[in-house]
C-alpha positions in Angstrom: 156.0 -114.6 -51.8 158.9 -117.1 -52.2 156.6 -119.5 -54.0 155.7 -116.8 -56.6 159.4 -116.1 -57.2 160.1 -119.8 -57.6 157.2 -120.1 -60.1 158.4 -117.0 -62.0 162.0 -118.5 -62.3 160.6 -121.8 -63.5 158.4 -120.2 -66.1 161.1 -117.9 -67.4 163.7 -120.8 -67.7 161.1 -122.9 -69.6 160.5 -120.1 -72.0 164.3 -119.7 -72.7 164.7 -123.4 -73.0 162.0 -123.6 -75.7 163.5 -120.7 -77.6 167.0 -122.1 -78.0 168.1 -122.4 -81.7 168.6 -125.8 -83.2 172.0 -126.5 -84.7 170.6 -129.0 -87.2 167.2 -130.4 -88.2 167.1 -133.8 -86.5 163.9 -135.1 -88.2 164.3 -138.8 -88.6 161.8 -141.6 -89.2 162.0 -145.4 -88.7 159.8 -147.4 -91.0 159.0 -151.0 -90.1 157.7 -154.1 -92.1 156.8 -157.2 -90.1 156.3 -160.7 -91.5 155.8 -163.9 -89.6 159.5 -164.5 -88.9 161.3 -161.3 -89.9 161.3 -157.6 -89.0 162.8 -155.0 -91.4 163.4 -151.5 -90.0 164.9 -148.6 -91.9 165.9 -145.3 -90.2 166.6 -142.2 -92.2 166.4 -138.4 -92.0 163.3 -136.9 -93.6 164.6 -133.4 -94.2 168.0 -132.6 -95.8 169.7 -129.9 -97.9 171.6 -130.3 -101.1 175.3 -131.0 -100.5 174.5 -133.0 -97.3 175.0 -136.7 -97.0 172.0 -138.9 -96.5 172.9 -141.6 -94.0 170.5 -144.5 -93.9 170.4 -147.6 -91.7 168.5 -150.9 -92.2 168.2 -153.8 -89.9 166.7 -157.2 -90.5 165.9 -159.3 -87.5 164.9 -162.9 -87.4 162.1 -163.6 -84.9 161.5 -167.2 -85.7 162.3 -170.1 -83.4 164.1 -172.6 -85.6 167.2 -171.7 -87.6 166.5 -170.9 -91.3 168.8 -170.5 -94.3 168.1 -167.5 -96.6 169.6 -167.1 -100.1 170.3 -163.5 -101.0 172.5 -161.0 -102.8 175.0 -158.7 -101.1 174.1 -156.6 -99.2 170.8 -158.3 -98.2 169.1 -154.8 -97.7 169.6 -152.4 -100.6 168.9 -148.7 -100.9 168.5 -146.3 -103.8 167.8 -142.6 -103.5 166.2 -140.4 -106.2 167.8 -137.3 -104.7 171.3 -138.5 -105.7 173.2 -139.3 -108.9 175.0 -142.1 -107.3 174.4 -145.7 -108.5 175.3 -149.0 -106.7 176.7 -152.2 -108.2 175.4 -155.0 -106.1 176.1 -158.7 -106.2 172.7 -160.4 -106.9 173.2 -164.0 -105.9 175.4 -166.5 -104.3 175.1 -165.8 -100.6 173.4 -167.9 -98.0 172.9 -166.8 -94.4 171.7 -169.1 -91.6 169.5 -167.0 -89.3 169.1 -168.0 -85.7 166.4 -166.7 -83.4 167.1 -163.1 -82.5 169.8 -162.6 -85.1 170.1 -159.1 -86.6 171.8 -158.1 -89.8 172.6 -154.3 -90.1 173.3 -152.5 -93.4 174.3 -148.8 -93.6 174.6 -146.7 -96.7 175.2 -143.1 -97.7 174.2 -140.9 -100.6 175.4 -137.4 -101.5 172.2 -135.3 -101.9 172.2 -133.4 -105.2 168.5 -132.8 -106.1 166.0 -130.6 -104.4 162.3 -131.2 -103.7 160.5 -134.4 -102.6 162.7 -137.4 -103.1 162.2 -141.1 -102.4 164.4 -143.6 -100.6 163.7 -147.0 -102.0 164.4 -150.1 -99.9 164.8 -153.4 -101.6 165.7 -156.9 -100.5 167.3 -159.5 -102.7 166.4 -162.6 -100.7 164.0 -165.4 -100.7 162.0 -163.5 -98.0 159.0 -161.6 -99.3 159.1 -158.2 -97.7 157.9 -154.9 -99.4 158.5 -151.5 -97.9 156.8 -148.4 -99.4 159.2 -145.6 -100.6 160.2 -143.2 -97.8 159.7 -139.6 -98.8 162.6 -137.2 -98.0 162.3 -133.4 -98.4 165.5 -131.8 -99.8 165.7 -128.1 -99.4 
């Protein structure tokens, strides 16, 4: 009898736990592009509403063994978002970073979301590293 009551309590508590309302949609995605010596990762929400801020984070990790110099613009990872009217003025040339094994560069950016529907986050690199990432689709409600 006590085992039946214990099972009933467990089942009821699991039902209530599954029915709790979410405060915010936490849908995020991390896209990754890998080359022989670098890994580019971008993490972004995939569902937003107009008026919210899209916060995106990119990391570039050097996985090679020997140090290597990379010429690039600033920032090395750039973002553009079709769901915003904001534009960025980037510095295209003039920077050199010496990457050592395991070194990570992190770039964060934000965009005010102003357009509804399916939008694209474009990730670009202005460096002498050849890495291409497909646009990331973001649904704006």
